[in-house]
N, C-alpha and C positions, 0 to 999 in steps of 0.2 A: 556437703562441706560445712564444717562447723564455723562459727563466727571467728574463733581463735585462729583457725587455719587460714581463713580469708585474710585476717589481719597480718599473720606471719608472711603470707605471700606478698602482700603489699609492702611489708618491711623489706623483703628480699628485692622487690622491684625498685624501691627507693635506694637501696644499697647499690644496685647495678647502675642506676641513673647517676648516683653520686660518683661512682667509679669512672663513668664516661664523661663527666663534666670537666670542661676545661677551665671554667671560671670558679674561683674559690667561693664566691658568694652563692653561686648556684649549688656547688657541692655542699656547702654548709646547710643550705635549705633542704636538700635531699637527705642529709644525715639527720637533721632535726625531725623530718617527717618519718624517717626510719625509726628513730627513738620513740616517737609518739605511737607508731603502729605496734611496736614491741610492747610498750606499756599497756596499750589497749588489749593486746592478745593475752598478756599476763593477767590482767584484771578479768577478762572473760573466762579464762581457765580457772581462776580462783572462785568465781561465781559458781561455775559448774561443780567444782569440788565441794564448796560449802553447801550447795543445794543437795548433793548426793549424801554428804555427811548428815545433814539435818533429816533427810528422809530415812536414812538408816537408823538414826537415833529414835525417830518417831515410830518406826516399825518395831524396834526393840522394846520401846515403852509399851506399845500396844500389846505385844505378846506377853507382857507381865500382868496385864489386867485380868482379873478373874472372869471366867466365862459365865454369863448370866443365864 
């Protein structure tokens, strides 16, 4: 399981807990947690995408170097 997947599962759990909450302040707390988990998942996915892009660019640059 990737880190982003874990974060998304936690966001879904926080949403379910918010839906089940009878008290507004508890609901708000769960919704804030959901939003934080989603933000962390988005950041984790962006890190992976950026790393893959950088590695591809590095590999492309290496292929342009003359063979010694």
